[in-house]
N, C-alpha and C positions, 0 to 999 in steps of 0.2 A: 502493499500501497504505500501513500504518497503520506508518507507521516516527517519524510526528510524534507519537505519543504517548511514545516514551522521552524526545524532545526537549523535549515537552514537561515532562517531570519533570528531564530531566538538561539544564539551564542553564546550567552551568558547567563549563568551560569553553565560550565564546562561538564558534559557528562561523561562519565566513565561508559567502557563498551558494551559492560554489562547494559548501567542506566538508558543506552541509547537504547539494545535488544527490548529491553521492558518496556520502554513505553510506546517503543513503536509495535509491538506484539500486544499493546492493549487496544489494539483499532481488531472489533468485528465483524465491518461490513461495509459498505458501500452504498450510496446512494445518489439516483439523480433526481434532480428536481427540471423539469421545463423554465422558460422565462416568466415569472410571473408570481410562481406558486410558489405556498407559504409554505416553508421550512418549521418553524416554530411559532405556535401562537401568540398573544397576548391574555397570560394567565392559566392558561391550557399546562399540568401536572408537565414537565421534563423530566427524565430517567437514562437522559446522553447527552453528550457533548459533542457537539457536532464541527470539523476542521473542514475546511474548502479545500478541493483540490485544483479546483478548473470551474472557470465563471467571476463573473462577480454579484455579489449578495450585499440587500440593505436592510440595516436596525433602524424601526421606524415604529412611531404612532400617528396617528389618526385620529384628528381632534373630531368634538359630535357633528360641524358642521361640515364633514367629509374633508377639510385641509389636511395636508399631511405635512408634517414635519421628518425629514433622514435625520435621524441623529447618527450616521457611522456609514462608511460603505468595504465592504470587506474583501479580500483579493484570496488569489489562493496563498496557505502558508495559513491564513488565521482561523481562528478559533471564532464561531458567531455565537457561544452561547457556556464557555466552559465557567462565567458565574453561575452557571443554572445550579451546579454540583451543591454549593452550599445551601442556594436560595430554592430550586427545586422546581421556581417558574418563575414565570420572565414577565417583567411589567410591562414589555413593547411587543411587537412582532417583530420577526425575521423575515426576509423573503428571498427567495433568485429574482435577480434585473434580465440576466440572462439564464444561459442553459447552462445547470451549476452540476459538480460531480464533487461529492463530500464523500469523510468516513466514518465512523461513529466510533464514538468509546462511553461504553455503558459509563454509570456512574461509579458502582461497585471497582470498576478498573483503575476507575481516579481514585477510589478511597483506599486501592491499592496500591495504588504507586509512590500516595503520600505515605504510608508504612513502610513503602522499602526504603525513600532514602527519602533525606535533607533537599538535599540536590534539586531532584525531581519535583518536588514541593515548591522550593523556591523557584525555579523555571515558569511553573504554570503559574505561581502568582505573581511573578514578573508580568509575564503577557499579561493578565489581569487588568496589575499596573496602566501599561503600556495604553491598553488599551482605555483606561477612563482621562492618561494625557490626552491623547488624542480630541477625547471630548471635551474637555476643558478647552483645545484652543480652537474646537470648533464653535464653542459657545463665544470665544474671545472675536472671532471668526464673525462670528453674523450680530455680536454685540457692540464692536466697535468701529469695524472696519468697513467701508462704503461698496458699493455694488459690483464696480469693477475688479474688486483689488477681494475681496470675498468669493468671487470664480477663481479666480488669479493663480489665489491660495491653493485653491483647492485642485486646482490643476497643477500645481507643485508640488504638492503630498503625494499625491498620485500617480504620478510621474516619479518621484523616488522611491515609494509602496511599490509599483512594479518593476519599477529596474532592477530590483536587489532580486527576485523571484525570476528575473530573465525575461520580462512581459514587455519592458521598453527599451528602446535605444535610441540613439542619437536627438533625445528630445521629440521624439514621437510615438504615444502611447494613444493605444483602442482604449477609448470612455463610452461604452457603448449606452448614453445615458439621452432620454432625450432633454429635450429644453426643458419639459415642465421638473422634470426630476433633476434639474441641475437647482432649478427656484426653490423644490423642496429638501434639494441639500443647503441653499443658502437664505434661505429665508426672504425669497423675491417672486414674484412673479414670471408668466414665462413670455412675458410680452417685456417685462424687465430687461430680464435676462436676454432675449434677442438683443437689444440697444447693446447689453454692455459684450458680445460678444465683438459686436460689430464694432466698439470701443476699443477694445480689445486688438481687435485685427490693424483698425486702423492706423493706430499705436503701434504699430509693430511687434507686440508683445506673443499673442498669440491665435491662432487658426483653432476653430472647432467646426467640423464637417465632416455629415455621415457618421458622427460614432468617433472619429478620430481626433483629438487633440496635437499639432504643430507647436509648439514652441520656438517662437522667432527669433527670441533672444531670452535665452535662459537668465544672464544674471539683474537684466533690466527689471524681467516682468519681478523676479528673485525680492527685488528691493523695494518694487512698487507696491507687491502683494507682504510687504513685510514677512517672506518667508524666511522661517530660520528652523533646523528638519531637528534642533532639538530635543523635541519634545517626542520626537521620533526611537528614541535612543538606541540611535543607529551599531554603538560599539557592540 
């Protein structure tokens, strides 16, 4: 199974060969989801943790009026619900955005790993803390940056995260989102997103067409969007 994607992007703490084998061996089966298919539903009991191996996933909440806020995007190598192990349910939903493949680790296997090794416990805990750090940066992005900066910051983050797993290069990344999705991730309307994408393109910073982002000037876009990758804990 493709658990190595998680270990590729979470290199600390360093595992022994025995610990790596135990971690990889704790995944029991694979799952496939179609585009927009629900993976974890808000409030429903969860008995396993899901690791994305292919595709793009959204974590979101819907308001009573139907408006959606995308809380996070997940790429291959990400757990979407590791925190379900202590909580047993999620207060939000998770769904595929594209065709998605995933592998699952039942909660009893998570418990077994924590009993086996303090290092494995730290590894999984660290993963959830990085998720929380990304969430805080998204809150800052929505709360303090203007519309074009929000989108630019999202493009920068997703490029770095996809590059780490070999899915982006030369400042080009597949980001199969609609303009509505971009709006849901940045608290903007689709109309506003359209205008900001035009601004980014005309300013020579980034272009977004047919689900592909081309970053035209990385350093200028990074400065414009106030992007500092420290919150991703890449080391």
